[in-house]
N, CA, C, O and the ligand as a Tripos MOL2 file, in Angstrom:
@<TRIPOS>MOLECULE
protein
  253   251    64     0     0
PROTEIN
NO_CHARGES

@<TRIPOS>ATOM
      1 N          84.0140   70.9850  132.5390 N.3       1 MET1
      2 CA         84.8930   71.6040  131.4020 C.3       1 MET1
      3 C          85.5100   72.8570  132.0360 C.2       1 MET1
      4 O          85.9300   73.7970  131.3610 O.2       1 MET1
      5 N          85.5410   72.8100  133.4270 N.am      2 SER2
      6 CA         86.1280   74.0230  134.0390 C.3       2 SER2
      7 C          87.7770   73.8400  134.4290 C.2       2 SER2
      8 O          88.4820   74.6710  135.0000 O.2       2 SER2
      9 N          88.1310   72.6160  133.9860 N.am      3 HIS3
     10 CA         89.6640   72.2450  134.2210 C.3       3 HIS3
     11 C          90.3360   72.0870  132.7800 C.2       3 HIS3
     12 O          90.8240   71.0140  132.4260 O.2       3 HIS3
     13 N          90.3300   73.0270  132.1150 N.am      4 GLU4
     14 CA         91.1270   73.0460  130.8680 C.3       4 GLU4
     15 C          92.6270   72.8470  131.1200 C.2       4 GLU4
     16 O          93.2040   73.2920  132.1120 O.2       4 GLU4
     17 N          93.1980   72.1560  130.1610 N.am      5 GLN5
     18 CA         94.5700   72.1390  130.3530 C.3       5 GLN5
     19 C          95.2720   72.5310  129.0640 C.2       5 GLN5
     20 O          94.7960   72.2930  127.9540 O.2       5 GLN5
     21 N          96.4760   73.1670  129.2800 N.am      6 VAL6
     22 CA         97.2570   73.5320  127.9580 C.3       6 VAL6
     23 C          98.5690   72.8650  128.1420 C.2       6 VAL6
     24 O          99.0710   72.7410  129.2590 O.2       6 VAL6
     25 N          99.1640   72.4050  126.9810 N.am      7 SER7
     26 CA        100.4900   71.7650  127.0610 C.3       7 SER7
     27 C         101.4200   72.9230  126.7940 C.2       7 SER7
     28 O         101.1670   73.8290  125.9990 O.2       7 SER7
     29 N         102.4320   72.8300  127.4620 N.am      8 CYS8
     30 CA        103.5840   73.8380  127.3240 C.3       8 CYS8
     31 C         104.1760   73.7480  126.0100 C.2       8 CYS8
     32 O         104.3410   72.6360  125.5090 O.2       8 CYS8
     33 N         104.5100   74.7920  125.4050 N.am      9 LEU9
     34 CA        105.2550   74.9020  124.1180 C.3       9 LEU9
     35 C         106.6400   74.4630  124.2120 C.2       9 LEU9
     36 O         107.2370   74.1540  123.1810 O.2       9 LEU9
     37 N         107.2450   74.4030  125.4250 N.am     10 PHE10
     38 CA        108.6580   74.2710  125.5090 C.3      10 PHE10
     39 C         109.1540   72.8860  126.1280 C.2      10 PHE10
     40 O         110.2080   72.3430  125.7970 O.2      10 PHE10
     41 N         108.2120   72.3640  127.1140 N.am     11 CYS11
     42 CA        108.5530   70.9260  127.5910 C.3      11 CYS11
     43 C         107.2860   70.0770  127.4030 C.2      11 CYS11
     44 O         107.3190   68.8870  127.7150 O.2      11 CYS11
     45 N         106.2250   70.6110  126.9300 N.am     12 GLN12
     46 CA        105.0910   69.8650  126.6470 C.3      12 GLN12
     47 C         104.3280   69.0780  127.9560 C.2      12 GLN12
     48 O         103.5320   68.1420  127.8860 O.2      12 GLN12
     49 N         104.7920   69.7100  129.0640 N.am     13 VAL13
     50 CA        104.0100   69.3670  130.1350 C.3      13 VAL13
     51 C         102.5500   70.1210  130.2610 C.2      13 VAL13
     52 O         102.3130   71.2930  129.9660 O.2      13 VAL13
     53 N         101.6220   69.1180  130.7870 N.am     14 LYS14
     54 CA        100.1950   69.7860  130.8860 C.3      14 LYS14
     55 C         100.1780   70.6780  132.0210 C.2      14 LYS14
     56 O         100.6130   70.3390  133.1220 O.2      14 LYS14
     57 N          99.6200   71.9580  131.7410 N.am     15 ASN15
     58 CA         99.2940   72.8750  132.7940 C.3      15 ASN15
     59 C          97.8400   73.3680  132.7180 C.2      15 ASN15
     60 O          97.1750   73.3980  131.6820 O.2      15 ASN15
     61 N          97.4110   73.7630  133.9780 N.am     16 ASP16
     62 CA         96.1390   74.3770  134.1370 C.3      16 ASP16
     63 C          96.1320   75.5980  133.3070 C.2      16 ASP16
     64 O          97.0280   76.4350  133.4190 O.2      16 ASP16
     65 N          95.0940   75.7370  132.4300 N.am     17 SER17
     66 CA         94.9270   76.9270  131.6250 C.3      17 SER17
     67 C          94.9060   78.1780  132.4440 C.2      17 SER17
     68 O          95.2530   79.2080  131.8670 O.2      17 SER17
     69 N          94.5600   78.2450  133.6720 N.am     18 LYS18
     70 CA         94.5020   79.4320  134.5380 C.3      18 LYS18
     71 C          95.8460   79.9380  134.7710 C.2      18 LYS18
     72 O          96.0260   81.1310  135.0120 O.2      18 LYS18
     73 N          96.7710   79.1250  134.7150 N.am     19 LEU19
     74 CA         98.1050   79.4570  134.9600 C.3      19 LEU19
     75 C          98.8270   80.1320  133.7880 C.2      19 LEU19
     76 O          98.6540   79.7400  132.6340 O.2      19 LEU19
     77 N          99.6090   81.1140  134.0860 N.am     20 GLU20
     78 CA        100.3110   81.9160  133.0670 C.3      20 GLU20
     79 C         101.5950   81.4990  132.8280 C.2      20 GLU20
     80 O         102.2300   81.9230  131.8630 O.2      20 GLU20
     81 N         102.0910   80.6130  133.7060 N.am     21 HIS21
     82 CA        103.5480   80.1680  133.3810 C.3      21 HIS21
     83 C         103.4750   78.7050  133.7310 C.2      21 HIS21
     84 O         102.7950   78.2360  134.6440 O.2      21 HIS21
     85 N         104.3630   77.9400  132.7850 N.am     22 CYS22
     86 CA        104.4430   76.5610  133.1200 C.3      22 CYS22
     87 C         104.9610   76.1260  134.4220 C.2      22 CYS22
     88 O         105.8800   76.7560  134.9460 O.2      22 CYS22
     89 N         104.4410   75.0950  134.9840 N.am     23 THR23
     90 CA        104.8550   74.7290  136.4710 C.3      23 THR23
     91 C         106.2380   74.0660  136.3840 C.2      23 THR23
     92 O         107.0820   74.1940  137.2710 O.2      23 THR23
     93 N         106.4290   73.3150  135.2070 N.am     24 ASN24
     94 CA        107.8950   72.7930  134.9670 C.3      24 ASN24
     95 C         108.9510   73.5630  134.6400 C.2      24 ASN24
     96 O         109.9940   73.5100  135.2930 O.2      24 ASN24
     97 N         108.7940   74.3570  133.6010 N.am     25 CYS25
     98 CA        110.0240   75.2590  133.2970 C.3      25 CYS25
     99 C         109.8850   76.6950  133.3600 C.2      25 CYS25
    100 O         110.8200   77.4490  133.0880 O.2      25 CYS25
    101 N         108.6160   77.1320  133.7500 N.am     26 GLY26
    102 CA        108.3770   78.4580  134.1350 C.3      26 GLY26
    103 C         108.2450   79.4750  132.7380 C.2      26 GLY26
    104 O         108.2120   80.7000  132.8600 O.2      26 GLY26
    105 N         108.1880   78.9110  131.6410 N.am     27 MET27
    106 CA        107.9340   79.8470  130.4340 C.3      27 MET27
    107 C         106.5210   80.2200  130.4500 C.2      27 MET27
    108 O         105.6880   79.5840  131.0950 O.2      27 MET27
    109 N         106.2310   81.3120  129.6990 N.am     28 ALA28
    110 CA        104.9250   81.8260  129.6270 C.3      28 ALA28
    111 C         104.0460   80.7000  128.7180 C.2      28 ALA28
    112 O         104.5020   80.1590  127.7110 O.2      28 ALA28
    113 N         102.8270   80.4780  129.2180 N.am     29 LEU29
    114 CA        101.9540   79.6180  128.5190 C.3      29 LEU29
    115 C         101.0840   80.3920  127.4610 C.2      29 LEU29
    116 O         100.3960   81.3610  127.7800 O.2      29 LEU29
    117 N         101.1500   79.9780  126.3830 N.am     30 THR30
    118 CA        100.1320   80.7060  125.2410 C.3      30 THR30
    119 C          99.0270   79.8110  125.0230 C.2      30 THR30
    120 O          99.3810   78.6620  124.7600 O.2      30 THR30
    121 N          97.7470   80.0220  125.0600 N.am     31 LYS31
    122 CA         96.5500   79.2450  124.9620 C.3      31 LYS31
    123 C          96.3220   78.9770  123.5020 C.2      31 LYS31
    124 O          96.3550   77.8250  123.0680 O.2      31 LYS31
    125 N          96.0940   80.0110  122.7420 N.am     32 HIS32
    126 CA         95.8350   79.9730  121.4640 C.3      32 HIS32
    127 C          96.7670   80.6600  120.4630 C.2      32 HIS32
    128 O          96.4670   81.0450  119.3330 O.2      32 HIS32
    129 N          97.8270   80.7360  121.0150 N.am     33 HIS33
    130 CA         98.8420   81.5230  120.4140 C.3      33 HIS33
    131 C          98.3680   82.6240  119.5160 C.2      33 HIS33
    132 O          98.8030   82.5600  118.3660 O.2      33 HIS33
    133 N          97.6130   83.5640  119.7820 N.am     34 PRO34
    134 CA         97.0600   84.8550  119.1320 C.3      34 PRO34
    135 C          98.1410   85.9300  118.8930 C.2      34 PRO34
    136 O          97.8980   86.8860  118.1560 O.2      34 PRO34
    137 N          99.2070   85.7990  119.4430 N.am     35 GLU35
    138 CA        100.0960   87.0970  119.3770 C.3      35 GLU35
    139 C         100.9030   87.0210  118.0990 C.2      35 GLU35
    140 O         101.3180   88.0920  117.6550 O.2      35 GLU35
    141 N         101.1680   85.9690  117.4820 N.am     36 GLY36
    142 CA        101.8710   85.8960  116.2330 C.3      36 GLY36
    143 C         101.3580   86.7460  115.1190 C.2      36 GLY36
    144 O         102.1300   87.4870  114.5100 O.2      36 GLY36
    145 N         100.1070   86.6740  114.8310 N.am     37 LYS37
    146 CA         99.5230   87.6300  113.8420 C.3      37 LYS37
    147 C          99.4280   88.9560  114.2560 C.2      37 LYS37
    148 O          99.5740   89.8410  113.4130 O.2      37 LYS37
    149 N          99.1980   89.2480  115.4720 N.am     38 ALA38
    150 CA         99.0080   90.6150  116.0450 C.3      38 ALA38
    151 C         100.4040   91.1680  115.8460 C.2      38 ALA38
    152 O         100.5500   92.1790  115.1580 O.2      38 ALA38
    153 N         101.4230   90.5710  116.4010 N.am     39 ARG39
    154 CA        102.7070   91.0560  116.2690 C.3      39 ARG39
    155 C         103.1520   91.3930  114.7140 C.2      39 ARG39
    156 O         103.7960   92.3940  114.4000 O.2      39 ARG39
    157 N         102.7430   90.4910  113.9030 N.am     40 LEU40
    158 CA        103.2310   90.7350  112.5570 C.3      40 LEU40
    159 C         102.4870   91.7680  111.8110 C.2      40 LEU40
    160 O         103.0360   92.4190  110.9220 O.2      40 LEU40
    161 N         101.1570   91.9480  112.1730 N.am     41 SER41
    162 CA        100.5790   93.0820  111.5550 C.3      41 SER41
    163 C         101.0530   94.4450  112.1610 C.2      41 SER41
    164 O         101.0940   95.4640  111.4710 O.2      41 SER41
    165 N         101.3950   94.4190  113.4370 N.am     42 PHE42
    166 CA        102.1090   95.5160  113.9630 C.3      42 PHE42
    167 C         103.2750   95.8270  113.2750 C.2      42 PHE42
    168 O         103.3460   97.0290  113.0180 O.2      42 PHE42
    169 N         104.2200   95.1590  112.8850 N.am     43 PHE43
    170 CA        105.2600   95.2350  112.1610 C.3      43 PHE43
    171 C         105.0910   95.8150  110.7510 C.2      43 PHE43
    172 O         105.6910   96.7980  110.3150 O.2      43 PHE43
    173 N         104.1710   95.0520  110.0870 N.am     44 VAL44
    174 CA        103.6010   95.4880  108.7990 C.3      44 VAL44
    175 C         103.1800   96.8840  108.7370 C.2      44 VAL44
    176 O         103.5300   97.6160  107.8120 O.2      44 VAL44
    177 N         102.3550   97.3140  109.8070 N.am     45 LYS45
    178 CA        101.8150   98.7280  109.9150 C.3      45 LYS45
    179 C         103.0300   99.7180  110.1920 C.2      45 LYS45
    180 O         103.1340  100.7670  109.5570 O.2      45 LYS45
    181 N         103.9290   99.3450  111.1540 N.am     46 ALA46
    182 CA        105.1940  100.1430  111.3350 C.3      46 ALA46
    183 C         105.9590  100.3270  110.2610 C.2      46 ALA46
    184 O         106.5740  101.3830  110.1120 O.2      46 ALA46
    185 N         106.0210   99.3030  109.3570 N.am     47 PHE47
    186 CA        106.8400   99.2870  108.0780 C.3      47 PHE47
    187 C         106.1900  100.4010  107.2110 C.2      47 PHE47
    188 O         106.8080  101.4030  106.8540 O.2      47 PHE47
    189 N         104.8720  100.1410  106.8960 N.am     48 TRP48
    190 CA        104.2150  101.1020  105.9110 C.3      48 TRP48
    191 C         104.2990  102.5010  106.4610 C.2      48 TRP48
    192 O         104.4730  103.4560  105.7030 O.2      48 TRP48
    193 N         104.1720  102.6480  107.8260 N.am     49 GLY49
    194 CA        104.2170  104.0160  108.3810 C.3      49 GLY49
    195 C         105.4700  104.6880  108.0890 C.2      49 GLY49
    196 O         105.5210  105.8750  107.7670 O.2      49 GLY49
    197 N         106.5800  103.8560  108.2110 N.am     50 ILE50
    198 CA        107.9310  104.3510  107.8850 C.3      50 ILE50
    199 C         108.0270  104.6660  106.4270 C.2      50 ILE50
    200 O         108.5860  105.7060  106.0790 O.2      50 ILE50
    201 N         107.5510  103.8930  105.6070 N.am     51 VAL51
    202 CA        107.6570  104.0890  104.0570 C.3      51 VAL51
    203 C         106.7700  105.2940  103.6280 C.2      51 VAL51
    204 O         107.0810  105.9440  102.6300 O.2      51 VAL51
    205 N         105.7380  105.5820  104.3220 N.am     52 ILE52
    206 CA        104.7760  106.6610  103.9410 C.3      52 ILE52
    207 C         105.4960  107.9470  104.5950 C.2      52 ILE52
    208 O         105.4770  108.9850  103.9340 O.2      52 ILE52
    209 N         106.0220  107.9430  105.6410 N.am     53 PHE53
    210 CA        106.7970  108.9930  106.2160 C.3      53 PHE53
    211 C         107.9050  109.3860  105.3640 C.2      53 PHE53
    212 O         108.0420  110.5750  105.0730 O.2      53 PHE53
    213 N         108.7730  108.4320  104.9030 N.am     54 CYS54
    214 CA        109.8810  108.6960  104.0120 C.3      54 CYS54
    215 C         109.3570  109.3900  102.8450 C.2      54 CYS54
    216 O         109.8700  110.4840  102.6090 O.2      54 CYS54
    217 N         108.3020  108.9150  101.9510 N.am     55 VAL55
    218 CA        107.8030  109.3310  100.8590 C.3      55 VAL55
    219 C         107.3670  110.9230  101.0980 C.2      55 VAL55
    220 O         107.7680  111.8160  100.3510 O.2      55 VAL55
    221 N         106.5570  111.1400  102.1550 N.am     56 LEU56
    222 CA        106.2080  112.4080  102.4040 C.3      56 LEU56
    223 C         107.3960  113.3140  102.7960 C.2      56 LEU56
    224 O         107.2550  114.5110  102.5450 O.2      56 LEU56
    225 N         108.4990  112.9290  103.3530 N.am     57 MET57
    226 CA        109.6980  113.7730  103.4310 C.3      57 MET57
    227 C         110.2820  114.0450  102.2670 C.2      57 MET57
    228 O         110.8960  115.1000  102.1110 O.2      57 MET57
    229 N         110.1760  113.2210  101.4020 N.am     58 MET58
    230 CA        110.9780  113.3230   99.9930 C.3      58 MET58
    231 C         110.2240  114.4940   99.2630 C.2      58 MET58
    232 O         110.7900  115.3030   98.5280 O.2      58 MET58
    233 N         108.9910  114.4900   99.5270 N.am     59 TYR59
    234 CA        108.1140  115.6320   98.7080 C.3      59 TYR59
    235 C         108.2150  116.8430   99.4970 C.2      59 TYR59
    236 O         108.4570  117.8870   98.8920 O.2      59 TYR59
    237 N         108.0670  116.8670  100.7540 N.am     60 TYR60
    238 CA        107.9120  118.0710  101.5420 C.3      60 TYR60
    239 C         109.0920  118.7710  101.8610 C.2      60 TYR60
    240 O         109.0180  119.9910  102.0060 O.2      60 TYR60
    241 N         110.3920  118.0690  102.0200 N.am     61 LEU61
    242 CA        111.6300  118.6600  102.4370 C.3      61 LEU61
    243 C         112.1930  119.5230  101.2440 C.2      61 LEU61
    244 O         112.5040  119.0170  100.1650 O.2      61 LEU61
    245 N         112.2870  120.7480  101.5000 N.am     62 PRO62
    246 CA        112.8600  121.5000  100.3940 C.3      62 PRO62
    247 C         114.2100  121.3620  100.1720 C.2      62 PRO62
    248 O         114.9970  121.2070  101.1060 O.2      62 PRO62
    249 N         114.5920  121.4100   98.8720 N.am     63 ARG63
    250 CA        116.1250  121.0810   98.5210 C.3      63 ARG63
    251 C         116.8470  122.3230   98.0100 C.2      63 ARG63
    252 O         118.0340  122.2590   97.6910 O.2      63 ARG63
    253 ZN        107.2730   74.1390  130.2870 Zn       64 ZN64
@<TRIPOS>BOND
     1     1     2 1
     2     2     3 1
     3     3     4 2
     4     3     5 am
     5     5     6 1
     6     6     7 1
     7     7     8 2
     8     7     9 am
     9     9    10 1
    10    10    11 1
    11    11    12 2
    12    11    13 am
    13    13    14 1
    14    14    15 1
    15    15    16 2
    16    15    17 am
    17    17    18 1
    18    18    19 1
    19    19    20 2
    20    19    21 am
    21    21    22 1
    22    22    23 1
    23    23    24 2
    24    23    25 am
    25    25    26 1
    26    26    27 1
    27    27    28 2
    28    27    29 am
    29    29    30 1
    30    30    31 1
    31    31    32 2
    32    31    33 am
    33    33    34 1
    34    34    35 1
    35    35    36 2
    36    35    37 am
    37    37    38 1
    38    38    39 1
    39    39    40 2
    40    39    41 am
    41    41    42 1
    42    42    43 1
    43    43    44 2
    44    43    45 am
    45    45    46 1
    46    46    47 1
    47    47    48 2
    48    47    49 am
    49    49    50 1
    50    50    51 1
    51    51    52 2
    52    51    53 am
    53    53    54 1
    54    54    55 1
    55    55    56 2
    56    55    57 am
    57    57    58 1
    58    58    59 1
    59    59    60 2
    60    59    61 am
    61    61    62 1
    62    62    63 1
    63    63    64 2
    64    63    65 am
    65    65    66 1
    66    66    67 1
    67    67    68 2
    68    67    69 am
    69    69    70 1
    70    70    71 1
    71    71    72 2
    72    71    73 am
    73    73    74 1
    74    74    75 1
    75    75    76 2
    76    75    77 am
    77    77    78 1
    78    78    79 1
    79    79    80 2
    80    79    81 am
    81    81    82 1
    82    82    83 1
    83    83    84 2
    84    83    85 am
    85    85    86 1
    86    86    87 1
    87    87    88 2
    88    87    89 am
    89    89    90 1
    90    90    91 1
    91    91    92 2
    92    91    93 am
    93    93    94 1
    94    94    95 1
    95    95    96 2
    96    95    97 am
    97    97    98 1
    98    98    99 1
    99    99   100 2
   100    99   101 am
   101   101   102 1
   102   102   103 1
   103   103   104 2
   104   103   105 am
   105   105   106 1
   106   106   107 1
   107   107   108 2
   108   107   109 am
   109   109   110 1
   110   110   111 1
   111   111   112 2
   112   111   113 am
   113   113   114 1
   114   114   115 1
   115   115   116 2
   116   115   117 am
   117   117   118 1
   118   118   119 1
   119   119   120 2
   120   119   121 am
   121   121   122 1
   122   122   123 1
   123   123   124 2
   124   123   125 am
   125   125   126 1
   126   126   127 1
   127   127   128 2
   128   127   129 am
   129   129   130 1
   130   130   131 1
   131   131   132 2
   132   131   133 am
   133   133   134 1
   134   134   135 1
   135   135   136 2
   136   135   137 am
   137   137   138 1
   138   138   139 1
   139   139   140 2
   140   139   141 am
   141   141   142 1
   142   142   143 1
   143   143   144 2
   144   143   145 am
   145   145   146 1
   146   146   147 1
   147   147   148 2
   148   147   149 am
   149   149   150 1
   150   150   151 1
   151   151   152 2
   152   151   153 am
   153   153   154 1
   154   154   155 1
   155   155   156 2
   156   155   157 am
   157   157   158 1
   158   158   159 1
   159   159   160 2
   160   159   161 am
   161   161   162 1
   162   162   163 1
   163   163   164 2
   164   163   165 am
   165   165   166 1
   166   166   167 1
   167   167   168 2
   168   167   169 am
   169   169   170 1
   170   170   171 1
   171   171   172 2
   172   171   173 am
   173   173   174 1
   174   174   175 1
   175   175   176 2
   176   175   177 am
   177   177   178 1
   178   178   179 1
   179   179   180 2
   180   179   181 am
   181   181   182 1
   182   182   183 1
   183   183   184 2
   184   183   185 am
   185   185   186 1
   186   186   187 1
   187   187   188 2
   188   187   189 am
   189   189   190 1
   190   190   191 1
   191   191   192 2
   192   191   193 am
   193   193   194 1
   194   194   195 1
   195   195   196 2
   196   195   197 am
   197   197   198 1
   198   198   199 1
   199   199   200 2
   200   199   201 am
   201   201   202 1
   202   202   203 1
   203   203   204 2
   204   203   205 am
   205   205   206 1
   206   206   207 1
   207   207   208 2
   208   207   209 am
   209   209   210 1
   210   210   211 1
   211   211   212 2
   212   211   213 am
   213   213   214 1
   214   214   215 1
   215   215   216 2
   216   215   217 am
   217   217   218 1
   218   218   219 1
   219   219   220 2
   220   219   221 am
   221   221   222 1
   222   222   223 1
   223   223   224 2
   224   223   225 am
   225   225   226 1
   226   226   227 1
   227   227   228 2
   228   227   229 am
   229   229   230 1
   230   230   231 1
   231   231   232 2
   232   231   233 am
   233   233   234 1
   234   234   235 1
   235   235   236 2
   236   235   237 am
   237   237   238 1
   238   238   239 1
   239   239   240 2
   240   239   241 am
   241   241   242 1
   242   242   243 1
   243   243   244 2
   244   243   245 am
   245   245   246 1
   246   246   247 1
   247   247   248 2
   248   247   249 am
   249   249   250 1
   250   250   251 1
   251   251   252 2
@<TRIPOS>SUBSTRUCTURE
     1 MET1         2 RESIDUE 1 A MET
     2 SER2         6 RESIDUE 1 A SER
     3 HIS3        10 RESIDUE 1 A HIS
     4 GLU4        14 RESIDUE 1 A GLU
     5 GLN5        18 RESIDUE 1 A GLN
     6 VAL6        22 RESIDUE 1 A VAL
     7 SER7        26 RESIDUE 1 A SER
     8 CYS8        30 RESIDUE 1 A CYS
     9 LEU9        34 RESIDUE 1 A LEU
    10 PHE10       38 RESIDUE 1 A PHE
    11 CYS11       42 RESIDUE 1 A CYS
    12 GLN12       46 RESIDUE 1 A GLN
    13 VAL13       50 RESIDUE 1 A VAL
    14 LYS14       54 RESIDUE 1 A LYS
    15 ASN15       58 RESIDUE 1 A ASN
    16 ASP16       62 RESIDUE 1 A ASP
    17 SER17       66 RESIDUE 1 A SER
    18 LYS18       70 RESIDUE 1 A LYS
    19 LEU19       74 RESIDUE 1 A LEU
    20 GLU20       78 RESIDUE 1 A GLU
    21 HIS21       82 RESIDUE 1 A HIS
    22 CYS22       86 RESIDUE 1 A CYS
    23 THR23       90 RESIDUE 1 A THR
    24 ASN24       94 RESIDUE 1 A ASN
    25 CYS25       98 RESIDUE 1 A CYS
    26 GLY26      102 RESIDUE 1 A GLY
    27 MET27      106 RESIDUE 1 A MET
    28 ALA28      110 RESIDUE 1 A ALA
    29 LEU29      114 RESIDUE 1 A LEU
    30 THR30      118 RESIDUE 1 A THR
    31 LYS31      122 RESIDUE 1 A LYS
    32 HIS32      126 RESIDUE 1 A HIS
    33 HIS33      130 RESIDUE 1 A HIS
    34 PRO34      134 RESIDUE 1 A PRO
    35 GLU35      138 RESIDUE 1 A GLU
    36 GLY36      142 RESIDUE 1 A GLY
    37 LYS37      146 RESIDUE 1 A LYS
    38 ALA38      150 RESIDUE 1 A ALA
    39 ARG39      154 RESIDUE 1 A ARG
    40 LEU40      158 RESIDUE 1 A LEU
    41 SER41      162 RESIDUE 1 A SER
    42 PHE42      166 RESIDUE 1 A PHE
    43 PHE43      170 RESIDUE 1 A PHE
    44 VAL44      174 RESIDUE 1 A VAL
    45 LYS45      178 RESIDUE 1 A LYS
    46 ALA46      182 RESIDUE 1 A ALA
    47 PHE47      186 RESIDUE 1 A PHE
    48 TRP48      190 RESIDUE 1 A TRP
    49 GLY49      194 RESIDUE 1 A GLY
    50 ILE50      198 RESIDUE 1 A ILE
    51 VAL51      202 RESIDUE 1 A VAL
    52 ILE52      206 RESIDUE 1 A ILE
    53 PHE53      210 RESIDUE 1 A PHE
    54 CYS54      214 RESIDUE 1 A CYS
    55 VAL55      218 RESIDUE 1 A VAL
    56 LEU56      222 RESIDUE 1 A LEU
    57 MET57      226 RESIDUE 1 A MET
    58 MET58      230 RESIDUE 1 A MET
    59 TYR59      234 RESIDUE 1 A TYR
    60 TYR60      238 RESIDUE 1 A TYR
    61 LEU61      242 RESIDUE 1 A LEU
    62 PRO62      246 RESIDUE 1 A PRO
    63 ARG63      250 RESIDUE 1 A ARG
    64 ZN64       253 GROUP 0 **** ****
């Protein structure tokens, strides 16, 4: 089981899972595509950070 293979998301060519880039098209290989959720939650956090910042500014800025 040391020779896992992953198929490229772009051209469906099988690549060794140790490789970071597809041997056929050179695109980055994603094994379990874990980045989607991480990236989404990052944007959600950033969004709420901005919202909270704006609300704080509305209350703290003197008029
Ligand atoms: Zn490819």
